[in-house]
C-alpha positions as CSV (number, residue, x, y, z in Angstrom):
1,M,57.2,43.3,8.0
2,A,56.9,47.3,8.4
3,K,54.1,49.1,10.2
4,K,51.6,50.6,7.8
5,Q,49.8,54.0,8.4
6,H,46.3,53.0,9.5
7,S,44.4,56.2,9.9
8,H,41.2,54.7,9.7
9,T,40.9,50.8,9.2
10,S,37.6,49.9,8.0
11,V,34.9,48.1,9.7
12,E,35.6,45.2,7.2
13,N,39.3,44.8,7.9
14,K,39.1,45.0,12.0
15,L,36.0,42.6,11.4
16,E,38.8,40.1,9.9
17,A,41.3,41.1,12.4
18,V,38.6,39.9,15.0
19,K,37.6,36.5,13.7
20,K,41.0,35.6,13.4
21,V,41.3,36.3,17.4
22,L,37.9,35.0,18.2
23,E,37.3,32.3,15.6
24,N,40.5,30.8,14.9
25,H,42.1,31.5,17.7
26,Q,44.9,33.8,16.9
27,P,47.0,35.6,19.5
28,V,46.0,39.2,19.6
29,A,49.9,40.1,19.2
30,A,50.1,37.9,16.1
31,V,46.9,39.3,14.3
32,A,48.7,42.6,15.2
33,K,52.3,41.9,14.0
34,E,50.6,41.1,11.0
35,L,48.5,43.8,10.3
36,G,51.2,46.2,11.2
37,L,49.5,47.7,14.5
38,H,49.8,47.6,18.0
39,R,48.5,44.3,20.1
40,D,46.5,47.0,21.7
41,T,44.8,48.3,18.9
42,V,43.5,44.5,18.3
43,N,42.7,44.1,21.8
44,R,40.3,46.9,21.4
45,W,38.8,45.9,18.2
46,V,38.1,42.7,19.7
47,N,36.2,44.0,23.7
48,Q,34.6,46.5,21.2
49,F,32.8,43.9,19.3
50,K,32.9,41.5,22.1
51,A,30.6,44.9,24.0
52,N,28.9,46.1,21.2
53,G,29.1,43.7,18.0
54,K,29.6,44.8,14.5
55,E,28.4,48.5,15.4
56,G,31.4,48.6,17.9
57,L,33.8,48.4,15.2
58,M,32.6,51.2,13.6
59,N,34.2,54.7,13.8
60,S,32.2,58.3,14.4
61,R,35.1,60.0,12.0
62,S,34.7,58.0,9.4
63,I,31.3,58.1,9.1
64,T,31.0,60.1,6.7
65,N,31.7,57.3,4.1
66,S,27.9,55.6,4.8
67,G,26.1,58.8,5.3
68,T,26.2,62.4,3.2
69,T,27.1,65.4,4.8
70,Q,23.2,66.5,5.7
71,E,22.4,63.5,6.9
72,I,25.6,63.6,9.5
73,K,24.8,66.7,10.6
74,R,21.4,66.1,11.5
75,I,22.8,62.9,13.3
76,R,24.8,65.2,15.5
77,E,21.9,67.5,16.0
78,L,19.6,64.7,17.3
79,E,22.8,63.2,19.2
80,K,22.8,66.9,20.9
81,K,19.2,67.0,21.5
82,L,19.2,63.6,23.4
83,K,22.1,64.5,25.3
84,E,20.5,67.8,26.7
85,K,16.8,65.8,27.3
86,E,19.2,63.2,28.9
87,Q,20.8,65.9,31.6
88,E,16.9,67.3,31.9
89,N,16.0,63.9,33.3
90,E,18.4,63.9,35.7
91,I,17.5,67.3,36.7
92,L,13.9,66.4,37.2
93,K,15.0,63.2,39.3
94,K,17.2,64.7,41.0
95,F,14.4,67.8,41.9
96,Q,11.7,65.2,42.6
97,A,13.7,63.5,45.4
98,F,14.4,66.9,46.8
99,L,10.6,67.3,46.9
100,K,9.9,64.0,48.5
101,E,12.7,64.1,51.1
102,N,11.2,67.6,52.4
103,E,7.2,66.6,52.6
């Protein structure tokens, strides 16, 4: 079978491949060959599914299919704010530890 071009595989197709591996006990290499993909790609999907379920198979670049541009922009803004707050918390924890050491 010729290799297919897969720039973005849908979550449903990824889930189908993962189920073939996990539920039907098909070898990763066989599933990958059937789909025209590298075995590492299918193996990564299996590991992502094991770690995070169906959400692990979602591609942040293909999120445009499920939301509007404004929603995506808002999500990115919130993710940025969250990262900033997490960094602030780390700094405060380090400062608090520093103060305890110097008491």
